[in-house]
SEFI-911514 format. One record per residue: residue number from 1; residue in three letters; x, y, z of N, C-alpha, C in turn. Coordinates in Angstrom, 1 decimal. Layout:
// residues N
+-----+------+--------+--------+--------+--------+--------+--------+--------+--------+--------+
!  nr ! rest !    n.u !    n.v !    n.w !   ca.u !   ca.v !   ca.w !    c.u !    c.v !    c.w !
+-----+------+--------+--------+--------+--------+--------+--------+--------+--------+--------+
! NUM !  ALA !      X !      Y !      Z !      X !      Y !      Z !      X !      Y !      Z !
...
+-----+------+--------+--------+--------+--------+--------+--------+--------+--------+--------+
This chain:
// residues 95
+-----+------+--------+--------+--------+--------+--------+--------+--------+--------+--------+
!  nr ! rest !    n.u !    n.v !    n.w !   ca.u !   ca.v !   ca.w !    c.u !    c.v !    c.w !
+-----+------+--------+--------+--------+--------+--------+--------+--------+--------+--------+
!   1 !  LYS !    0.0 !    9.8 !   -8.9 !    0.9 !   10.8 !   -8.5 !    0.1 !   12.0 !   -7.8 !
!   2 !  LYS !   -1.2 !   12.0 !   -8.2 !   -2.0 !   13.1 !   -7.6 !   -2.1 !   13.1 !   -6.1 !
!   3 !  TYR !   -1.9 !   11.9 !   -5.5 !   -2.0 !   11.8 !   -4.0 !   -0.8 !   12.4 !   -3.4 !
!   4 !  PHE !    0.3 !   12.5 !   -4.1 !    1.6 !   12.9 !   -3.6 !    2.0 !   14.3 !   -4.1 !
!   5 !  LYS !    1.2 !   15.0 !   -4.7 !    1.5 !   16.2 !   -5.4 !    2.1 !   17.3 !   -4.4 !
!   6 !  GLU !    1.7 !   17.2 !   -3.2 !    2.2 !   18.2 !   -2.2 !    3.6 !   17.9 !   -1.7 !
!   7 !  LEU !    4.1 !   16.7 !   -2.0 !    5.5 !   16.4 !   -1.6 !    6.5 !   17.1 !   -2.4 !
!   8 !  SER !    7.6 !   17.4 !   -1.8 !    8.7 !   18.1 !   -2.6 !    9.7 !   17.1 !   -3.1 !
!   9 !  ILE !    9.3 !   15.9 !   -3.4 !   10.3 !   14.9 !   -3.9 !    9.7 !   14.4 !   -5.2 !
!  10 !  ASP !   10.7 !   13.9 !   -6.1 !   10.3 !   13.3 !   -7.3 !    9.9 !   11.8 !   -7.1 !
!  11 !  LEU !    8.8 !   11.4 !   -7.5 !    8.3 !   10.0 !   -7.3 !    8.4 !    9.2 !   -8.6 !
!  12 !  ASP !    8.9 !    8.0 !   -8.5 !    9.0 !    7.1 !   -9.6 !    7.9 !    6.0 !   -9.3 !
!  13 !  ILE !    6.8 !    6.1 !  -10.0 !    5.6 !    5.2 !   -9.8 !    5.5 !    4.2 !  -10.9 !
!  14 !  ASP !    5.5 !    2.9 !  -10.5 !    5.4 !    1.8 !  -11.4 !    4.0 !    1.2 !  -11.4 !
!  15 !  ILE !    3.6 !    0.6 !  -12.6 !    2.4 !   -0.2 !  -12.7 !    2.9 !   -1.6 !  -13.0 !
!  16 !  ASP !    2.3 !   -2.6 !  -12.3 !    2.7 !   -4.0 !  -12.5 !    2.7 !   -4.4 !  -14.0 !
!  17 !  LYS !    3.8 !   -5.1 !  -14.4 !    3.9 !   -5.6 !  -15.8 !    3.2 !   -6.9 !  -15.9 !
!  18 !  LYS !    2.5 !   -7.1 !  -17.0 !    1.8 !   -8.4 !  -17.2 !    2.8 !   -9.6 !  -17.1 !
!  19 !  GLY !    2.5 !  -10.6 !  -16.3 !    3.3 !  -11.7 !  -16.2 !    4.5 !  -11.7 !  -15.2 !
!  20 !  GLU !    4.7 !  -10.5 !  -14.6 !    5.7 !  -10.4 !  -13.6 !    5.3 !  -11.0 !  -12.3 !
!  21 !  THR !    6.2 !  -11.7 !  -11.6 !    5.8 !  -12.3 !  -10.4 !    5.6 !  -11.2 !   -9.3 !
!  22 !  ILE !    4.9 !  -11.5 !   -8.3 !    4.7 !  -10.6 !   -7.2 !    6.1 !  -10.4 !   -6.5 !
!  23 !  LYS !    6.8 !  -11.4 !   -6.3 !    8.1 !  -11.3 !   -5.7 !    9.0 !  -10.3 !   -6.4 !
!  24 !  SER !    9.1 !  -10.5 !   -7.8 !    9.9 !   -9.6 !   -8.6 !    9.4 !   -8.1 !   -8.5 !
!  25 !  PHE !    8.1 !   -8.0 !   -8.6 !    7.5 !   -6.6 !   -8.5 !    7.8 !   -6.0 !   -7.2 !
!  26 !  ALA !    7.6 !   -6.8 !   -6.1 !    7.8 !   -6.2 !   -4.8 !    9.2 !   -5.8 !   -4.5 !
!  27 !  SER !   10.2 !   -6.5 !   -5.2 !   11.6 !   -6.1 !   -5.0 !   11.9 !   -4.7 !   -5.7 !
!  28 !  LYS !   11.0 !   -4.2 !   -6.5 !   11.3 !   -3.0 !   -7.2 !   10.5 !   -1.8 !   -6.6 !
!  29 !  ILE !    9.7 !   -2.0 !   -5.6 !    8.8 !   -0.9 !   -5.1 !    9.1 !   -0.6 !   -3.7 !
!  30 !  ASP !    8.7 !    0.6 !   -3.2 !    8.9 !    1.0 !   -1.8 !    7.6 !    0.9 !   -1.0 !
!  31 !  MET !    6.4 !    1.0 !   -1.7 !    5.1 !    0.8 !   -1.1 !    4.1 !    0.6 !   -2.2 !
!  32 !  VAL !    2.9 !    0.2 !   -1.8 !    1.9 !   -0.1 !   -2.8 !    0.5 !    0.4 !   -2.3 !
!  33 !  ILE !   -0.3 !    0.9 !   -3.2 !   -1.6 !    1.4 !   -2.9 !   -2.6 !    0.3 !   -3.5 !
!  34 !  SER !   -3.4 !   -0.3 !   -2.6 !   -4.3 !   -1.4 !   -3.1 !   -5.7 !   -1.3 !   -2.5 !
!  35 !  GLY !   -6.6 !   -2.0 !   -3.1 !   -7.9 !   -2.2 !   -2.6 !   -7.9 !   -3.6 !   -2.0 !
!  36 !  ASN !   -9.1 !   -4.3 !   -2.0 !   -9.2 !   -5.6 !   -1.5 !   -8.6 !   -6.6 !   -2.5 !
!  37 !  SER !   -7.4 !   -7.0 !   -2.2 !   -6.7 !   -7.9 !   -3.2 !   -5.8 !   -8.8 !   -2.4 !
!  38 !  SER !   -5.8 !  -10.1 !   -2.7 !   -4.9 !  -11.0 !   -2.0 !   -3.5 !  -10.7 !   -2.4 !
!  39 !  ALA !   -3.3 !  -10.1 !   -3.6 !   -2.0 !   -9.8 !   -4.1 !   -1.4 !   -8.7 !   -3.1 !
!  40 !  ALA !   -2.2 !   -7.9 !   -2.5 !   -1.7 !   -6.9 !   -1.6 !   -1.0 !   -7.6 !   -0.4 !
!  41 !  LYS !   -1.7 !   -8.6 !    0.1 !   -1.1 !   -9.4 !    1.2 !    0.2 !  -10.1 !    0.8 !
!  42 !  ASP !    0.2 !  -10.6 !   -0.4 !    1.4 !  -11.2 !   -0.9 !    2.6 !  -10.2 !   -1.0 !
!  43 !  ILE !    2.3 !   -9.0 !   -1.4 !    3.3 !   -8.0 !   -1.5 !    3.7 !   -7.6 !   -0.1 !
!  44 !  PHE !    2.8 !   -7.4 !    0.8 !    3.1 !   -7.1 !    2.2 !    4.0 !   -8.2 !    2.8 !
!  45 !  ASP !    3.7 !   -9.5 !    2.5 !    4.6 !  -10.6 !    3.0 !    6.0 !  -10.5 !    2.5 !
!  46 !  GLN !    6.2 !   -9.7 !    1.4 !    7.6 !   -9.5 !    0.9 !    8.2 !   -8.3 !    1.5 !
!  47 !  GLY !    7.6 !   -7.7 !    2.5 !    8.2 !   -6.6 !    3.2 !    7.8 !   -5.2 !    2.7 !
!  48 !  VAL !    6.8 !   -5.1 !    1.8 !    6.4 !   -3.8 !    1.3 !    5.2 !   -3.3 !    2.0 !
!  49 !  PRO !    5.3 !   -2.0 !    2.5 !    4.1 !   -1.4 !    3.1 !    3.0 !   -1.3 !    2.1 !
!  50 !  VAL !    1.7 !   -1.5 !    2.6 !    0.5 !   -1.4 !    1.8 !   -0.4 !   -0.3 !    2.3 !
!  51 !  LEU !   -0.7 !    0.6 !    1.5 !   -1.7 !    1.6 !    1.8 !   -3.0 !    1.2 !    1.2 !
!  52 !  TYR !   -4.0 !    1.0 !    2.0 !   -5.3 !    0.4 !    1.6 !   -6.3 !    1.6 !    1.3 !
!  53 !  ARG !   -6.9 !    1.4 !    0.1 !   -8.0 !    2.3 !   -0.3 !   -9.3 !    1.5 !   -0.5 !
!  54 !  ASP !  -10.4 !    2.1 !    0.0 !  -11.6 !    1.3 !   -0.1 !  -12.4 !    1.7 !   -1.3 !
!  55 !  ASP !  -11.9 !    2.5 !   -2.2 !  -12.6 !    2.9 !   -3.4 !  -12.0 !    2.4 !   -4.7 !
!  56 !  LEU !  -11.2 !    1.4 !   -4.6 !  -10.6 !    0.8 !   -5.8 !  -11.3 !   -0.4 !   -6.3 !
!  57 !  ASP !  -12.2 !   -0.9 !   -5.6 !  -13.0 !   -2.1 !   -6.0 !  -14.4 !   -2.1 !   -5.4 !
!  58 !  PHE !  -15.2 !   -3.1 !   -5.7 !  -16.6 !   -3.1 !   -5.2 !  -16.7 !   -3.9 !   -3.9 !
!  59 !  GLY !  -15.6 !   -4.4 !   -3.4 !  -15.7 !   -5.2 !   -2.2 !  -16.1 !   -4.4 !   -1.0 !
!  60 !  GLU !  -16.5 !   -5.1 !    0.1 !  -16.8 !   -4.4 !    1.3 !  -15.5 !   -3.8 !    1.9 !
!  61 !  TYR !  -15.7 !   -2.8 !    2.8 !  -14.6 !   -2.2 !    3.4 !  -13.7 !   -3.2 !    4.2 !
!  62 !  ASP !  -12.5 !   -3.2 !    4.0 !  -11.5 !   -4.1 !    4.7 !  -12.0 !   -5.6 !    4.7 !
!  63 !  ALA !  -12.4 !   -6.0 !    3.5 !  -12.9 !   -7.4 !    3.3 !  -12.1 !   -8.5 !    3.9 !
!  64 !  HIS !  -10.8 !   -8.4 !    3.9 !   -9.9 !   -9.4 !    4.4 !   -9.5 !   -9.1 !    5.8 !
!  65 !  GLY !   -9.8 !   -8.0 !    6.4 !   -9.5 !   -7.7 !    7.8 !   -8.1 !   -7.2 !    8.0 !
!  66 !  TRP !   -7.4 !   -6.8 !    7.0 !   -6.0 !   -6.4 !    7.2 !   -5.8 !   -5.0 !    7.9 !
!  67 !  ILE !   -6.8 !   -4.2 !    7.7 !   -6.8 !   -2.9 !    8.5 !   -7.0 !   -3.2 !    9.9 !
!  68 !  LYS !   -8.1 !   -4.0 !   10.2 !   -8.4 !   -4.4 !   11.6 !   -7.3 !   -5.1 !   12.3 !
!  69 !  LEU !   -6.5 !   -5.9 !   11.5 !   -5.4 !   -6.6 !   12.1 !   -4.1 !   -5.7 !   12.2 !
!  70 !  GLY !   -4.2 !   -4.5 !   11.7 !   -3.1 !   -3.6 !   11.8 !   -1.9 !   -3.9 !   10.8 !
!  71 !  LYS !   -2.2 !   -4.6 !    9.7 !   -1.2 !   -4.9 !    8.7 !   -1.1 !   -3.8 !    7.7 !
!  72 !  PHE !   -2.2 !   -3.2 !    7.2 !   -2.2 !   -2.2 !    6.2 !   -2.6 !   -0.9 !    6.8 !
!  73 !  ILE !   -2.1 !    0.2 !    6.2 !   -2.5 !    1.6 !    6.6 !   -3.7 !    2.0 !    5.7 !
!  74 !  GLU !   -4.7 !    2.5 !    6.4 !   -5.9 !    3.0 !    5.7 !   -5.5 !    4.3 !    5.0 !
!  75 !  PHE !   -5.8 !    4.4 !    3.7 !   -5.5 !    5.6 !    2.9 !   -6.7 !    5.9 !    2.0 !
!  76 !  SER !   -7.8 !    6.4 !    2.7 !   -9.0 !    6.7 !    1.9 !   -8.9 !    8.0 !    1.2 !
!  77 !  SER !   -9.8 !    8.3 !    0.4 !   -9.8 !    9.5 !   -0.5 !   -9.8 !   10.8 !    0.4 !
!  78 !  GLU !  -10.3 !   10.7 !    1.6 !  -10.4 !   11.9 !    2.5 !   -9.1 !   12.1 !    3.2 !
!  79 !  LYS !   -8.2 !   11.2 !    3.2 !   -7.0 !   11.3 !    4.0 !   -5.8 !   11.8 !    3.2 !
!  80 !  GLU !   -5.0 !   12.5 !    3.9 !   -3.7 !   13.0 !    3.3 !   -2.6 !   12.1 !    3.7 !
!  81 !  LEU !   -1.8 !   11.8 !    2.8 !   -0.7 !   10.8 !    3.1 !    0.5 !   11.6 !    3.7 !
!  82 !  SER !    1.0 !   11.0 !    4.8 !    2.2 !   11.5 !    5.4 !    3.2 !   10.3 !    5.4 !
!  83 !  LEU !    4.3 !   10.5 !    4.6 !    5.3 !    9.5 !    4.5 !    5.9 !    9.2 !    5.8 !
!  84 !  SER !    6.1 !   10.2 !    6.7 !    6.6 !    9.9 !    8.0 !    5.7 !    9.0 !    8.9 !
!  85 !  ASN !    4.4 !    9.1 !    8.7 !    3.4 !    8.2 !    9.4 !    3.6 !    6.8 !    8.8 !
!  86 !  VAL !    3.8 !    6.6 !    7.5 !    4.0 !    5.3 !    7.0 !    5.2 !    4.7 !    7.6 !
!  87 !  ILE !    6.3 !    5.4 !    7.6 !    7.6 !    4.9 !    8.2 !    7.4 !    4.5 !    9.6 !
!  88 !  ASP !    6.7 !    5.4 !   10.4 !    6.5 !    5.1 !   11.8 !    5.6 !    3.9 !   12.0 !
!  89 !  PHE !    4.6 !    3.7 !   11.2 !    3.7 !    2.6 !   11.3 !    4.4 !    1.3 !   11.1 !
!  90 !  TYR !    5.2 !    1.2 !   10.1 !    5.9 !    0.0 !    9.7 !    7.3 !   -0.2 !   10.5 !
!  91 !  SER !    7.6 !    0.8 !   11.3 !    8.8 !    0.7 !   12.1 !    8.6 !    0.1 !   13.5 !
!  92 !  LYS !    7.3 !   -0.2 !   13.8 !    6.9 !   -0.8 !   15.1 !    7.5 !   -2.2 !   15.2 !
!  93 !  ASP !    7.8 !   -2.6 !   16.4 !    8.4 !   -3.9 !   16.7 !    7.6 !   -5.0 !   16.1 !
!  94 !  SER !    6.3 !   -4.9 !   15.9 !    5.5 !   -6.0 !   15.4 !    5.7 !   -6.3 !   14.0 !
!  95 !  PHE !    6.5 !   -5.5 !   13.3 !    6.9 !   -5.7 !   11.9 !    8.3 !   -6.1 !   11.9 !
+-----+------+--------+--------+--------+--------+--------+--------+--------+--------+--------+
């Protein structure tokens, strides 16, 4: 929630439950923040926007190339999140 503290809306943030399928989890969320994880791509494939952070694991930056391919939005610790930018990014015809 600390990343969104400047927003004037109430956020309902979920953590994945053990044993829940990605499809089930993806149906309950509006976006996800992830590091280098194949689960992030699986969630993206379910139509959920992914905000990529490079400080959540020890992998190299954009290890799977999803930022480079324009699939995920980079959301590093230095950046401020704009929900309108997320909506604009995923509203492009390529999605």
